[in-house]
C-alpha positions, 0 to 999 in steps of 0.5 A: 876685761879691765877696760870694760869695767869702767864702761860697765860701771858708768852705764850701771850708775847712769841707768840707775840714776835715770830709773830713780828719777822716774820713780821720784815722780810717783807718790807712795800710796798707803796700804788699804785694809782690804789689801791683805787677807785677815790671816796675814794681818793676824800673822804679822801682829803675832810676829810683832808681839812675839818679837817685841816680848822676847827680850823682856821674857828672856830677862825675866826668865833668866832672873827667875832661873838664877833666883831658883838656882840660888835658892836651890843651892842653899844661898851659895854666893857663887849662884847669886842671881844675875846682877848680884853675881861675884866675878868668880860665880858659877856660869850657866851650863850650855844645857841651862842656857838652852833651857832658858832660851827655849822657855823664853821663846815658848812663853813669847809665842804663847803670849802672842797666841793669847793676844791672837785669841783675844783679838779674834774674840773682840767684836768687829764693830768696836765703835758700838761699845760704849761710844755713840757715833751720833752727834745729833 
């Protein structure tokens, strides 16, 4: 078994090298707009919007919840919001952390859906809005 391992590795790497040399001769071609259906492009855009918004929504929802908790406690310094917390401050419970996470995911998904609605209501020919394509 041990004497077949070097031979197998040699064949594997040589075969891989020959295969990649064949691929180097082909130039990549960019995707055409007609190559994907419109629902796939809309889904991809929604995914990008939701994932891009999530860190910001999570930050703002965490700060908003911490501020609400601080105000509800009557200004107790143990419940100060995020950057103003003391080292011995009361941490969020598991249920509170899960609530902030669920709210963040929900708001990100809602904003992605709103972006989808806005994109579907736009006119198809965007060049016709206020811009003339005639150069005569």
